C-alpha positions as CSV (number, residue, x, y, z in Angstrom):
1,M,119.9,100.7,64.1
2,N,119.1,103.3,66.8
3,H,122.1,103.4,69.2
4,S,120.2,105.6,71.7
5,L,118.1,102.6,72.6
6,D,121.3,100.7,73.7
7,K,121.6,102.8,76.9
8,S,119.5,102.6,80.0
9,V,118.5,105.6,82.0
10,W,121.2,104.7,84.5
11,H,123.9,105.7,82.0
12,Y,122.7,109.3,82.2
13,K,122.5,109.5,86.1
14,P,125.3,110.4,88.5
15,W,126.6,107.8,91.0
16,W,124.4,109.1,93.8
17,C,121.3,108.4,91.6
18,Q,122.0,104.8,90.7
19,P,119.7,101.9,91.8
20,W,122.1,100.7,94.5
21,S,122.4,104.2,96.1
22,I,118.6,104.7,96.0
23,L,118.0,101.3,97.6
24,L,120.8,101.8,100.2
25,T,119.6,105.3,101.1
26,G,115.9,104.3,101.4
27,T,116.8,101.2,103.5
28,A,119.1,103.4,105.8
29,I,116.4,106.0,106.3
30,I,113.7,103.4,107.2
31,S,116.1,101.4,109.4
32,G,117.4,104.6,111.0
33,S,113.9,105.6,112.0
34,W,113.4,102.3,113.7
35,V,116.8,102.2,115.4
36,L,116.5,105.8,116.7
37,L,112.9,105.9,117.7
38,H,111.7,102.2,118.2
39,T,108.2,103.4,117.3
40,L,106.3,101.4,114.7
41,L,103.9,104.1,113.8
42,I,106.6,106.7,113.0
43,T,108.7,104.1,111.1
44,L,105.6,103.3,109.0
45,L,105.0,107.0,108.4
46,V,108.6,107.2,107.2
47,A,108.6,104.0,105.2
48,V,105.5,104.7,103.1
49,P,106.8,107.7,101.2
50,V,110.4,106.4,101.1
51,L,109.2,103.0,99.6
52,T,107.0,104.9,97.2
53,W,110.1,107.0,96.1
54,M,112.2,103.8,95.8
55,I,109.6,101.9,93.7
56,F,109.1,104.9,91.4
57,F,112.8,105.6,90.7
58,V,114.0,102.0,90.5
59,G,110.9,100.4,88.9
60,V,108.6,102.8,87.1
61,Y,111.0,105.6,85.9
62,P,113.3,103.3,83.9
63,R,110.4,101.8,82.1
64,L,109.0,105.2,81.3
65,F,112.4,106.3,80.0
66,L,112.6,103.2,77.8
67,Q,109.1,103.9,76.4
68,M,110.1,107.5,75.7
69,Q,113.2,106.4,73.8
70,E,111.2,103.9,71.8
71,N,108.5,106.5,70.9
72,S,110.8,109.3,70.1
73,G,112.0,107.7,66.9
74,S,108.6,107.2,65.3
75,P,107.4,109.8,62.8
76,E,103.8,109.8,64.1
77,N,105.0,111.2,67.4
78,E,106.7,114.2,66.0
79,I,105.3,117.6,66.7
80,K,104.2,119.3,63.6
81,P,104.4,123.1,63.3
82,S,101.0,124.8,63.1
83,S,100.3,126.7,59.9
């Protein structure tokens, strides 16, 4: 049994890079933009990259990490030295 598959990506990340902190920070940035400026256009310009960052690091990145872990144990994925 491969024990490296038992851990998620979040076991390797510090407290400030956990899902709750990513979501809290992103929400605070978007909300702060609206509270300070009350301008929908600027808030949208802030929200698009922040939401993209949040979706990637909370949704996509953990799945990629899991796929990498699953593929690292198979012999066909090993790099063979060139002769």
